[in-house]
N, C-alpha and C positions, 0 to 999 in steps of 0.2 A: 722358165718361159714367162711366168707371172712378173718377175722382176724386169724382164726385157720390155714387156708391155708397159709397165709402170714407168720405167725410165724413159721410154720413147715419148710417153705422154708428158712426163715431168720436164724433160729438157726442151728448151726452146731454141729454134734455129737462130743463131746470132752470128754476126761478123764483128768481132770486137778487137780489131787490130790496132787501134790507136791507143798508145800509152800503156799497153799491157806487158811490155817487156819482151822477152824472148818467147819463141813459140816453136812447136813441132806440129806438122800437119801430115795426116795420113787419111786418105779417103775423106769421109765425112766427119772426121774428128780433128779438132784443133786444141792443143794443150798449151796454155800459156804458163810461163813461170818467170818469177821476178829475179831469181838469183842463178847465176851461171852454174854454181855447184849443185843445183837441183836438177840439172838437165838429165843426168843418168836415171834418177828416180822418175822423171817425167817420161823418159823412154820406156822404162819398165811398166809404168802405169798405163801408157798407151797400148802396149802389147797385151797387158792383162785385160784392159777394157775391151779390146777387140776379141781376144780369145774367149771371153765370157759372153760374147754376142751382144754387147751393150751399145754397139754403134748401129744406129738406125739408118733409115733412108734419108732423113733430114740432117743437115750439118749440125754438129754439136760443138760447143765451145766450153772448155773446162779450164779452170785456173788452179795451179798447184803452187802453194806457198809454204814456207817453213818459218816457224817462230819458236824459239827456245826448244828446238829439237822435235817439236810436233809438226807434222805435215797437215795442211788444211786443203781439202778438195772442195773447190767452189763449183757447184753445179747450178746452172742457170735454169730457173723455173719459168713457166709461162706467166704472162702478165695477169691472167685470170686466177692464179693460185691464191688461196687464202690458207693461212697456217692451220686452221681448223680442218681443212680438207685432207690433211695427212693422217690417214687412219692407222690404227695400231698395227695391222698386218703389213702395211707399206713401210712404216717406220722400222718394224722388226726386220724386214728384208734389207733395208738400207744398213741397219746395224750389223746384220750378218755379213753383208758385203764388206763393210768397214773392218770387221774382225778378220775376215779372210785377207784383206789387203795388209792388215797389221802383221800377219804371219808370213806373207809372201813378199810383198814389195818393201814394206817399211820395217822389217825385222832388224833388230839392232838399233832402232831409233825409239823415240817415245811414242811411236804409233801415228795414227792419222785420225782426223775427224772430218766428217762430211758436213758441209755447209750448204744450205739451200739459199741461192742468191738471186738478185734481180739481174737485169741485162748488163749492168755495169759492174758485176761481181760484188755488189754490196750485200753482205749476209742478211738474210731475212730470218733464218731458222738454223740453229745448230741441232742436229738430230740427237745429240747426246744430252740435251737438257730438257 
């Protein structure tokens, strides 16, 4: 429940359809992906995100990219976010979520990394660093 509240606060309602490549839309969740071969993973990711109860009342946009076998999950943060606001407990929850996705969605791959991004999906913070 705590992670749901955190992610609802974390994610900003965005409509980022210009230049983001392919997308999947389900209810309040839009998943963008830049490579057609990533579509299956994006589908699994969307189902996982919904089954975990991470889709809130406000629309969410997430981008899934892959580079050198690692998947990157780009989460859009509110404009008011400052890197110092991500406290230890919240970072731990995101890392736990990332580990779970590594063993369910991205098994057989090099895993995934969650990136906190601005409204244009430009990374602000990699939670692994």
